[in-house]
mmCIF file as gemmi writes it, N, C-alpha and C atoms, coordinates in Angstrom:
data_model
loop_
_atom_site.group_PDB
_atom_site.id
_atom_site.type_symbol
_atom_site.label_atom_id
_atom_site.label_alt_id
_atom_site.label_comp_id
_atom_site.label_asym_id
_atom_site.label_entity_id
_atom_site.label_seq_id
_atom_site.pdbx_PDB_ins_code
_atom_site.Cartn_x
_atom_site.Cartn_y
_atom_site.Cartn_z
_atom_site.occupancy
_atom_site.B_iso_or_equiv
_atom_site.pdbx_formal_charge
_atom_site.auth_seq_id
_atom_site.auth_asym_id
_atom_site.pdbx_PDB_model_num
ATOM 1 N N . MET Axp A 1 ? 5.979 22.096 -8.646 1 0 ? 1 A 1
ATOM 2 C CA . MET Axp A 1 ? 5.398 20.887 -8.102 1 0 ? 1 A 1
ATOM 3 C C . MET Axp A 1 ? 4.242 21.309 -7.164 1 0 ? 1 A 1
ATOM 4 N N . LEU Axp A 2 ? 3.242 20.482 -7.102 1 0 ? 2 A 1
ATOM 5 C CA . LEU Axp A 2 ? 2.06 20.747 -6.305 1 0 ? 2 A 1
ATOM 6 C C . LEU Axp A 2 ? 2.424 20.908 -4.822 1 0 ? 2 A 1
ATOM 7 N N . LEU Axp A 3 ? 1.989 21.989 -4.231 1 0 ? 3 A 1
ATOM 8 C CA . LEU Axp A 3 ? 2.221 22.305 -2.832 1 0 ? 3 A 1
ATOM 9 C C . LEU Axp A 3 ? 3.704 22.417 -2.46 1 0 ? 3 A 1
ATOM 10 N N . GLY Axp A 4 ? 4.573 22.568 -3.436 1 0 ? 4 A 1
ATOM 11 C CA . GLY Axp A 4 ? 5.987 22.746 -3.181 1 0 ? 4 A 1
ATOM 12 C C . GLY Axp A 4 ? 6.698 21.495 -2.685 1 0 ? 4 A 1
ATOM 13 N N . LEU Axp A 5 ? 6.087 20.359 -2.831 1 0 ? 5 A 1
ATOM 14 C CA . LEU Axp A 5 ? 6.73 19.121 -2.371 1 0 ? 5 A 1
ATOM 15 C C . LEU Axp A 5 ? 7.557 18.508 -3.469 1 0 ? 5 A 1
ATOM 16 N N . ASP Axp A 6 ? 8.541 17.749 -3.055 1 0 ? 6 A 1
ATOM 17 C CA . ASP Axp A 6 ? 9.43 17.073 -3.998 1 0 ? 6 A 1
ATOM 18 C C . ASP Axp A 6 ? 8.664 15.965 -4.723 1 0 ? 6 A 1
ATOM 19 N N . ALA Axp A 7 ? 9.081 15.669 -5.931 1 0 ? 7 A 1
ATOM 20 C CA . ALA Axp A 7 ? 8.397 14.62 -6.729 1 0 ? 7 A 1
ATOM 21 C C . ALA Axp A 7 ? 8.576 13.247 -6.076 1 0 ? 7 A 1
ATOM 22 N N . SER Axp A 8 ? 9.646 13.013 -5.362 1 0 ? 8 A 1
ATOM 23 C CA . SER Axp A 8 ? 9.84 11.696 -4.752 1 0 ? 8 A 1
ATOM 24 C C . SER Axp A 8 ? 8.834 11.425 -3.668 1 0 ? 8 A 1
ATOM 25 N N . ILE Axp A 9 ? 8.355 12.458 -3.011 1 0 ? 9 A 1
ATOM 26 C CA . ILE Axp A 9 ? 7.334 12.295 -1.98 1 0 ? 9 A 1
ATOM 27 C C . ILE Axp A 9 ? 6.028 11.769 -2.629 1 0 ? 9 A 1
ATOM 28 N N . TRP Axp A 10 ? 5.696 12.329 -3.777 1 0 ? 10 A 1
ATOM 29 C CA . TRP Axp A 10 ? 4.482 11.881 -4.467 1 0 ? 10 A 1
ATOM 30 C C . TRP Axp A 10 ? 4.625 10.446 -4.956 1 0 ? 10 A 1
ATOM 31 N N . LYS Axp A 11 ? 5.824 10.077 -5.392 1 0 ? 11 A 1
ATOM 32 C CA . LYS Axp A 11 ? 6.056 8.69 -5.847 1 0 ? 11 A 1
ATOM 33 C C . LYS Axp A 11 ? 5.922 7.727 -4.665 1 0 ? 11 A 1
ATOM 34 N N . MET Axp A 12 ? 6.488 8.095 -3.517 1 0 ? 12 A 1
ATOM 35 C CA . MET Axp A 12 ? 6.406 7.245 -2.335 1 0 ? 12 A 1
ATOM 36 C C . MET Axp A 12 ? 4.964 7.127 -1.881 1 0 ? 12 A 1
ATOM 37 N N . LEU Axp A 13 ? 4.198 8.207 -1.915 1 0 ? 13 A 1
ATOM 38 C CA . LEU Axp A 13 ? 2.805 8.152 -1.528 1 0 ? 13 A 1
ATOM 39 C C . LEU Axp A 13 ? 2.014 7.247 -2.469 1 0 ? 13 A 1
ATOM 40 N N . LEU Axp A 14 ? 2.329 7.311 -3.736 1 0 ? 14 A 1
ATOM 41 C CA . LEU Axp A 14 ? 1.672 6.441 -4.713 1 0 ? 14 A 1
ATOM 42 C C . LEU Axp A 14 ? 1.96 4.965 -4.414 1 0 ? 14 A 1
ATOM 43 N N . VAL Axp A 15 ? 3.178 4.661 -4.059 1 0 ? 15 A 1
ATOM 44 C CA . VAL Axp A 15 ? 3.536 3.266 -3.734 1 0 ? 15 A 1
ATOM 45 C C . VAL Axp A 15 ? 2.845 2.818 -2.461 1 0 ? 15 A 1
ATOM 46 N N . VAL Axp A 16 ? 2.827 3.682 -1.449 1 0 ? 16 A 1
ATOM 47 C CA . VAL Axp A 16 ? 2.216 3.314 -0.153 1 0 ? 16 A 1
ATOM 48 C C . VAL Axp A 16 ? 0.703 3.092 -0.324 1 0 ? 16 A 1
ATOM 49 N N . LEU Axp A 17 ? 0.078 3.841 -1.226 1 0 ? 17 A 1
ATOM 50 C CA . LEU Axp A 17 ? -1.358 3.679 -1.401 1 0 ? 17 A 1
ATOM 51 C C . LEU Axp A 17 ? -1.732 2.553 -2.386 1 0 ? 17 A 1
ATOM 52 N N . LEU Axp A 18 ? -0.938 2.385 -3.43 1 0 ? 18 A 1
ATOM 53 C CA . LEU Axp A 18 ? -1.296 1.421 -4.454 1 0 ? 18 A 1
ATOM 54 C C . LEU Axp A 18 ? -0.92 -0.009 -4.128 1 0 ? 18 A 1
ATOM 55 N N . ALA Axp A 19 ? 0.206 -0.199 -3.475 1 0 ? 19 A 1
ATOM 56 C CA . ALA Axp A 19 ? 0.657 -1.591 -3.187 1 0 ? 19 A 1
ATOM 57 C C . ALA Axp A 19 ? -0.363 -2.379 -2.366 1 0 ? 19 A 1
ATOM 58 N N . PRO Axp A 20 ? -0.885 -1.844 -1.289 1 0 ? 20 A 1
ATOM 59 C CA . PRO Axp A 20 ? -1.886 -2.615 -0.522 1 0 ? 20 A 1
ATOM 60 C C . PRO Axp A 20 ? -3.184 -2.837 -1.296 1 0 ? 20 A 1
ATOM 61 N N . VAL Axp A 21 ? -3.62 -1.835 -2.051 1 0 ? 21 A 1
ATOM 62 C CA . VAL Axp A 21 ? -4.849 -2.007 -2.819 1 0 ? 21 A 1
ATOM 63 C C . VAL Axp A 21 ? -4.683 -3.061 -3.888 1 0 ? 21 A 1
ATOM 64 N N . LEU Axp A 22 ? -3.519 -3.076 -4.548 1 0 ? 22 A 1
ATOM 65 C CA . LEU Axp A 22 ? -3.262 -4.096 -5.547 1 0 ? 22 A 1
ATOM 66 C C . LEU Axp A 22 ? -3.17 -5.491 -4.918 1 0 ? 22 A 1
ATOM 67 N N . ALA Axp A 23 ? -2.595 -5.588 -3.704 1 0 ? 23 A 1
ATOM 68 C CA . ALA Axp A 23 ? -2.531 -6.875 -3.031 1 0 ? 23 A 1
ATOM 69 C C . ALA Axp A 23 ? -3.917 -7.403 -2.702 1 0 ? 23 A 1
ATOM 70 N N . VAL Axp A 24 ? -4.804 -6.547 -2.208 1 0 ? 24 A 1
ATOM 71 C CA . VAL Axp A 24 ? -6.154 -6.971 -1.895 1 0 ? 24 A 1
ATOM 72 C C . VAL Axp A 24 ? -6.911 -7.342 -3.172 1 0 ? 24 A 1
ATOM 73 N N . GLY Axp A 25 ? -6.718 -6.588 -4.228 1 0 ? 25 A 1
ATOM 74 C CA . GLY Axp A 25 ? -7.353 -6.929 -5.493 1 0 ? 25 A 1
ATOM 75 C C . GLY Axp A 25 ? -6.882 -8.271 -6.026 1 0 ? 25 A 1
ATOM 76 N N . LEU Axp A 26 ? -5.593 -8.549 -5.898 1 0 ? 26 A 1
ATOM 77 C CA . LEU Axp A 26 ? -5.087 -9.831 -6.327 1 0 ? 26 A 1
ATOM 78 C C . LEU Axp A 26 ? -5.632 -10.984 -5.492 1 0 ? 26 A 1
ATOM 79 N N . LEU Axp A 27 ? -5.75 -10.773 -4.185 1 0 ? 27 A 1
ATOM 80 C CA . LEU Axp A 27 ? -6.318 -11.788 -3.32 1 0 ? 27 A 1
ATOM 81 C C . LEU Axp A 27 ? -7.799 -12.03 -3.654 1 0 ? 27 A 1
ATOM 82 N N . ASN Axp A 28 ? -8.538 -10.964 -3.954 1 0 ? 28 A 1
ATOM 83 C CA . ASN Axp A 28 ? -9.942 -11.13 -4.354 1 0 ? 28 A 1
ATOM 84 C C . ASN Axp A 28 ? -10.027 -11.908 -5.663 1 0 ? 28 A 1
ATOM 85 N N . LEU Axp A 29 ? -9.126 -11.669 -6.566 1 0 ? 29 A 1
ATOM 86 C CA . LEU Axp A 29 ? -9.101 -12.402 -7.82 1 0 ? 29 A 1
ATOM 87 C C . LEU Axp A 29 ? -8.793 -13.878 -7.583 1 0 ? 29 A 1
ATOM 88 N N . LEU Axp A 30 ? -7.788 -14.139 -6.759 1 0 ? 30 A 1
ATOM 89 C CA . LEU Axp A 30 ? -7.406 -15.533 -6.504 1 0 ? 30 A 1
ATOM 90 C C . LEU Axp A 30 ? -8.443 -16.29 -5.678 1 0 ? 30 A 1
ATOM 91 N N . LEU Axp A 31 ? -9.145 -15.629 -4.801 1 0 ? 31 A 1
ATOM 92 C CA . LEU Axp A 31 ? -10.089 -16.307 -3.91 1 0 ? 31 A 1
ATOM 93 C C . LEU Axp A 31 ? -11.549 -16.069 -4.324 1 0 ? 31 A 1
ATOM 94 N N . ARG Axp A 32 ? -11.788 -15.785 -5.561 1 0 ? 32 A 1
ATOM 95 C CA . ARG Axp A 32 ? -13.14 -15.441 -5.985 1 0 ? 32 A 1
ATOM 96 C C . ARG Axp A 32 ? -14.13 -16.614 -5.865 1 0 ? 32 A 1
ATOM 97 N N . ARG Axp A 33 ? -13.639 -17.846 -5.929 1 0 ? 33 A 1
ATOM 98 C CA . ARG Axp A 33 ? -14.551 -18.995 -5.77 1 0 ? 33 A 1
ATOM 99 C C . ARG Axp A 33 ? -15.044 -19.104 -4.341 1 0 ? 33 A 1
ATOM 100 N N . ARG Axp A 34 ? -14.275 -18.598 -3.421 1 0 ? 34 A 1
ATOM 101 C CA . ARG Axp A 34 ? -14.671 -18.619 -1.998 1 0 ? 34 A 1
ATOM 102 C C . ARG Axp A 34 ? -15.359 -17.329 -1.586 1 0 ? 34 A 1
ATOM 103 N N . GLY Axp A 35 ? -15.588 -16.44 -2.51 1 0 ? 35 A 1
ATOM 104 C CA . GLY Axp A 35 ? -16.226 -15.198 -2.203 1 0 ? 35 A 1
ATOM 105 C C . GLY Axp A 35 ? -15.263 -14.029 -2.012 1 0 ? 35 A 1
ATOM 106 N N . GLY Axp A 36 ? -14.007 -14.243 -2.242 1 0 ? 36 A 1
ATOM 107 C CA . GLY Axp A 36 ? -13.016 -13.177 -2.107 1 0 ? 36 A 1
ATOM 108 C C . GLY Axp A 36 ? -12.646 -12.908 -0.652 1 0 ? 36 A 1
ATOM 109 N N . VAL Axp A 37 ? -12.009 -11.814 -0.454 1 0 ? 37 A 1
ATOM 110 C CA . VAL Axp A 37 ? -11.585 -11.411 0.875 1 0 ? 37 A 1
ATOM 111 C C . VAL Axp A 37 ? -12.671 -10.51 1.445 1 0 ? 37 A 1
ATOM 112 N N . GLY Axp A 38 ? -13.062 -10.728 2.712 1 0 ? 38 A 1
ATOM 113 C CA . GLY Axp A 38 ? -14.084 -9.932 3.333 1 0 ? 38 A 1
ATOM 114 C C . GLY Axp A 38 ? -13.659 -8.475 3.486 1 0 ? 38 A 1
ATOM 115 N N . ALA Axp A 39 ? -14.615 -7.614 3.725 1 0 ? 39 A 1
ATOM 116 C CA . ALA Axp A 39 ? -14.331 -6.197 3.857 1 0 ? 39 A 1
ATOM 117 C C . ALA Axp A 39 ? -13.428 -5.904 5.057 1 0 ? 39 A 1
ATOM 118 N N . ALA Axp A 40 ? -13.668 -6.582 6.166 1 0 ? 40 A 1
ATOM 119 C CA . ALA Axp A 40 ? -12.843 -6.348 7.353 1 0 ? 40 A 1
ATOM 120 C C . ALA Axp A 40 ? -11.412 -6.783 7.127 1 0 ? 40 A 1
ATOM 121 N N . TRP Axp A 41 ? -11.247 -7.962 6.504 1 0 ? 41 A 1
ATOM 122 C CA . TRP Axp A 41 ? -9.892 -8.441 6.242 1 0 ? 41 A 1
ATOM 123 C C . TRP Axp A 41 ? -9.196 -7.572 5.187 1 0 ? 41 A 1
ATOM 124 N N . SER Axp A 42 ? -9.951 -7.061 4.257 1 0 ? 42 A 1
ATOM 125 C CA . SER Axp A 42 ? -9.358 -6.136 3.285 1 0 ? 42 A 1
ATOM 126 C C . SER Axp A 42 ? -8.818 -4.913 3.929 1 0 ? 42 A 1
ATOM 127 N N . GLY Axp A 43 ? -9.578 -4.365 4.886 1 0 ? 43 A 1
ATOM 128 C CA . GLY Axp A 43 ? -9.125 -3.191 5.638 1 0 ? 43 A 1
ATOM 129 C C . GLY Axp A 43 ? -7.866 -3.478 6.45 1 0 ? 43 A 1
ATOM 130 N N . VAL Axp A 44 ? -7.86 -4.652 7.094 1 0 ? 44 A 1
ATOM 131 C CA . VAL Axp A 44 ? -6.693 -5.052 7.864 1 0 ? 44 A 1
ATOM 132 C C . VAL Axp A 44 ? -5.482 -5.225 6.962 1 0 ? 44 A 1
ATOM 133 N N . LEU Axp A 45 ? -5.657 -5.843 5.83 1 0 ? 45 A 1
ATOM 134 C CA . LEU Axp A 45 ? -4.545 -6.047 4.887 1 0 ? 45 A 1
ATOM 135 C C . LEU Axp A 45 ? -4.007 -4.716 4.358 1 0 ? 45 A 1
ATOM 136 N N . VAL Axp A 46 ? -4.937 -3.795 4.011 1 0 ? 46 A 1
ATOM 137 C CA . VAL Axp A 46 ? -4.505 -2.501 3.469 1 0 ? 46 A 1
ATOM 138 C C . VAL Axp A 46 ? -3.709 -1.735 4.556 1 0 ? 46 A 1
ATOM 139 N N . LEU Axp A 47 ? -4.197 -1.713 5.768 1 0 ? 47 A 1
ATOM 140 C CA . LEU Axp A 47 ? -3.503 -1.035 6.839 1 0 ? 47 A 1
ATOM 141 C C . LEU Axp A 47 ? -2.146 -1.646 7.142 1 0 ? 47 A 1
ATOM 142 N N . PHE Axp A 48 ? -2.102 -2.979 7.166 1 0 ? 48 A 1
ATOM 143 C CA . PHE Axp A 48 ? -0.833 -3.66 7.433 1 0 ? 48 A 1
ATOM 144 C C . PHE Axp A 48 ? 0.18 -3.431 6.335 1 0 ? 48 A 1
ATOM 145 N N . LEU Axp A 49 ? -0.215 -3.6 5.08 1 0 ? 49 A 1
ATOM 146 C CA . LEU Axp A 49 ? 0.719 -3.427 3.981 1 0 ? 49 A 1
ATOM 147 C C . LEU Axp A 49 ? 1.132 -1.969 3.786 1 0 ? 49 A 1
ATOM 148 N N . ALA Axp A 50 ? 0.206 -1.04 4.053 1 0 ? 50 A 1
ATOM 149 C CA . ALA Axp A 50 ? 0.585 0.377 3.995 1 0 ? 50 A 1
ATOM 150 C C . ALA Axp A 50 ? 1.578 0.713 5.081 1 0 ? 50 A 1
ATOM 151 N N . GLY Axp A 51 ? 1.389 0.148 6.26 1 0 ? 51 A 1
ATOM 152 C CA . GLY Axp A 51 ? 2.364 0.366 7.344 1 0 ? 51 A 1
ATOM 153 C C . GLY Axp A 51 ? 3.741 -0.217 7.03 1 0 ? 51 A 1
ATOM 154 N N . VAL Axp A 52 ? 3.75 -1.408 6.484 1 0 ? 52 A 1
ATOM 155 C CA . VAL Axp A 52 ? 5.02 -2.024 6.104 1 0 ? 52 A 1
ATOM 156 C C . VAL Axp A 52 ? 5.707 -1.199 5.005 1 0 ? 52 A 1
ATOM 157 N N . SER Axp A 53 ? 4.937 -0.78 4.008 1 0 ? 53 A 1
ATOM 158 C CA . SER Axp A 53 ? 5.521 0.05 2.931 1 0 ? 53 A 1
ATOM 159 C C . SER Axp A 53 ? 6.071 1.344 3.474 1 0 ? 53 A 1
ATOM 160 N N . ALA Axp A 54 ? 5.306 1.987 4.369 1 0 ? 54 A 1
ATOM 161 C CA . ALA Axp A 54 ? 5.756 3.27 4.947 1 0 ? 54 A 1
ATOM 162 C C . ALA Axp A 54 ? 7.034 3.034 5.785 1 0 ? 54 A 1
ATOM 163 N N . LEU Axp A 55 ? 7.067 1.97 6.523 1 0 ? 55 A 1
ATOM 164 C CA . LEU Axp A 55 ? 8.248 1.673 7.345 1 0 ? 55 A 1
ATOM 165 C C . LEU Axp A 55 ? 9.466 1.447 6.443 1 0 ? 55 A 1
ATOM 166 N N . LEU Axp A 56 ? 9.308 0.706 5.37 1 0 ? 56 A 1
ATOM 167 C CA . LEU Axp A 56 ? 10.445 0.471 4.461 1 0 ? 56 A 1
ATOM 168 C C . LEU Axp A 56 ? 10.916 1.771 3.818 1 0 ? 56 A 1
ATOM 169 N N . ILE Axp A 57 ? 10 2.643 3.473 1 0 ? 57 A 1
ATOM 170 C CA . ILE Axp A 57 ? 10.385 3.931 2.9 1 0 ? 57 A 1
ATOM 171 C C . ILE Axp A 57 ? 11.128 4.781 3.896 1 0 ? 57 A 1
ATOM 172 N N . ILE Axp A 58 ? 10.657 4.778 5.141 1 0 ? 58 A 1
ATOM 173 C CA . ILE Axp A 58 ? 11.32 5.548 6.193 1 0 ? 58 A 1
ATOM 174 C C . ILE Axp A 58 ? 12.703 5.008 6.434 1 0 ? 58 A 1
ATOM 175 N N . LEU Axp A 59 ? 12.839 3.661 6.508 1 0 ? 59 A 1
ATOM 176 C CA . LEU Axp A 59 ? 14.156 3.095 6.7 1 0 ? 59 A 1
ATOM 177 C C . LEU Axp A 59 ? 15.1 3.374 5.549 1 0 ? 59 A 1
ATOM 178 N N . ASP Axp A 60 ? 14.546 3.441 4.324 1 0 ? 60 A 1
ATOM 179 C CA . ASP Axp A 60 ? 15.371 3.754 3.183 1 0 ? 60 A 1
ATOM 180 C C . ASP Axp A 60 ? 15.851 5.18 3.243 1 0 ? 60 A 1
ATOM 181 N N . LYS Axp A 61 ? 15.009 6.106 3.686 1 0 ? 61 A 1
ATOM 182 C CA . LYS Axp A 61 ? 15.381 7.507 3.791 1 0 ? 61 A 1
ATOM 183 C C . LYS Axp A 61 ? 16.4 7.767 4.924 1 0 ? 61 A 1
ATOM 184 N N . VAL Axp A 62 ? 16.218 7.027 6.016 1 0 ? 62 A 1
ATOM 185 C CA . VAL Axp A 62 ? 17.136 7.193 7.173 1 0 ? 62 A 1
ATOM 186 C C . VAL Axp A 62 ? 18.518 6.668 6.844 1 0 ? 62 A 1
ATOM 187 N N . ARG Axp A 63 ? 18.551 5.522 6.156 1 0 ? 63 A 1
ATOM 188 C CA . ARG Axp A 63 ? 19.831 4.909 5.792 1 0 ? 63 A 1
ATOM 189 C C . ARG Axp A 63 ? 20.397 5.691 4.592 1 0 ? 63 A 1
ATOM 190 N N . LEU Axp A 64 ? 21.453 6.384 4.827 1 0 ? 64 A 1
ATOM 191 C CA . LEU Axp A 64 ? 22.068 7.181 3.764 1 0 ? 64 A 1
ATOM 192 C C . LEU Axp A 64 ? 22.95 6.33 2.974 1 0 ? 64 A 1
């Protein structure tokens, strides 16, 4: 495995990075008549959703 890391770490990283980007893309698609989501709000949404995803993954790992 790349850099000696477990495969589950790469899967979690993929989820943490892709979920917020997909959410912003979906909002842009839904709100395209209004011009979509602004760049600042997209950044805020990505940071918020990445934080929530990371927190859920940490809580899942802590809870045995």
